Every structure is written in structure tokens, then in C-alpha cells.
C-alpha positions in Angstrom: -4.8 -11.3 -2.9 -7.8 -9.2 -4.2 -6.7 -6.2 -2.2 -3.2 -6.5 -4.5 -4.9 -6.8 -7.7 -7.1 -3.8 -6.5 -3.9 -1.8 -6.4 -2.9 -2.8 -9.7 -6.0 -2.2 -11.4 -6.4 1.5 -9.4 -2.7 2.3 -10.3 -2.7 1.2 -13.9 -6.2 2.7 -14.5 -6.1 5.4 -17.5 -5.9 8.9 -15.8 -8.8 10.1 -17.8 -11.0 7.5 -16.2 -9.9 8.6 -12.7 -12.6 11.2 -11.4 -11.3 14.7 -10.3 -11.7 15.2 -6.6 -10.8 18.8 -5.3 -9.3 17.5 -1.8 -5.7 18.4 -1.2 -3.2 15.5 -1.8 -6.0 12.9 -2.0 -3.8 11.0 -4.3 -1.5 10.7 -1.3 -4.2 9.8 0.9 -5.4 6.9 -1.5 -1.7 5.6 -1.9 -1.6 5.5 2.0 -4.6 3.5 2.6 -4.0 1.1 -0.5 -0.6 0.1 0.9 -1.7 0.1 4.4 -4.5 -2.1 3.7 -2.0 -4.4 1.5 0.2 -5.0 4.4 -2.5 -5.1 7.1 -4.4 -7.7 5.2 -1.2 -9.9 4.3 -0.1 -10.1 7.7 -3.8 -11.2 8.4 -3.4 -14.0 6.1 0.0 -15.4 7.7 -0.3 -17.8 10.2 3.4 -16.9 12.0 4.5 -13.4 12.3 8.0 -12.5 13.4 10.4 -9.4 13.4 11.8 -10.9 9.9 8.2 -11.3 8.3 7.5 -7.7 9.4 10.7 -6.2 7.7 10.3 -8.5 4.8 6.5 -7.2 4.0 7.7 -3.7 4.5 10.2 -4.1 1.7 7.6 -5.8 -0.3 5.7 -2.8 0.1 8.3 -0.2 -0.7 9.5 -2.5 -3.9 5.7 -3.0 -5.0 5.1 1.0 -4.7 8.3 1.9 -6.5 7.5 -0.5 -9.1 3.9 0.6 -9.8 5.6 4.4 -9.8 8.2 3.2 -12.5 5.6 1.6 -14.5 3.5 4.5 -14.6 6.2 6.8 -15.9 7.0 4.2 -18.5 3.7 3.6 -19.6 3.0 7.0 -20.9 -0.1 6.0 -22.9 -2.0 5.8 -19.5 -1.5 9.5 -19.1 -0.2 8.9 -15.6 3.1 10.1 -14.3 5.9 8.7 -12.2 5.9 10.5 -8.7 8.2 10.0 -5.8 6.0 11.3 -3.3 3.5 8.6 -4.4 6.1 6.1 -3.6 6.9 7.3 -0.4 3.3 7.2 0.6 3.2 3.7 -0.3 6.0 3.1 1.8 4.5 4.9 4.7 1.3 3.3 4.2 3.1 -0.1 4.5 4.6 1.0 7.8 1.1 2.1 9.2 -0.4 -1.2 8.0 2.2 -3.3 9.8 2.0 -1.0 13.0 -2.0 -1.0 12.9 -1.6 -5.1 12.8 1.0 -5.2 15.5 -1.5 -3.0 17.6 -4.3 -5.2 17.0 -2.2 -8.4 17.8 -1.1 -6.9 20.7 -4.4 -6.0 22.2 -6.0 -9.4 21.0 -3.4 -11.2 23.0 -3.6 -8.9 25.9 -7.5 -10.1 26.0 -6.8 -13.6 26.0 -3.9 -13.8 28.6 
């Protein structure tokens, strides 16, 4: 839950408080890592994982990323903007987090066999 709170704090921070970094597409990488961590950590917190829960968490990642982008567009006083590619990066990050979790679970189960 703390990671999810970190996402909200970071994404609703006023633009003037965000340090300028001269790295190409850094904002997309940040979204990718934030939502990859979101999906991975929520899966780690669940005792039972099945295909339905993986799809559900991916859809939650997409919905949360889209909601945040929509709110950034509506809350103009933050100096932020709504960017479709940020929502795409959030979704890809969620998918990568799920994939990483599945990979880790596969290797963890393989060692116990």
C-alpha cells in the first residue's frame, strides 16, 4: 500500500517541485518502474495467484494509470498535463511487473521441486 501511496504522491506533486533531469524519456521510465513495482508488490502481498487475479491486476494498473493521467489533466493548478504515453508506460510497467513476478514464482517453485 505504501508503494501505491508513493505513486499518488509522485504523480500529483506540482510540476515546479519536480527536478529537471536531462535524460531522454525519463518520465516514461519513471512511470514504467512505478507501475512495474505496483503490480509486482501487490502480487507479492496476495497469498493465492491465478490467471484471473493477474488479469485483474493488469486492468487495475491500466485503470489507475489512466485515472492519474486524467486527474493531472483536470488539476491544472499542479502544472502537470495529461499524456496518453504516460498511461501507456503505466500499463506496460504493470505488465512487466506481472511478468517479473511470474518469472520469480516459476524459478522459486522450480527450486522447491
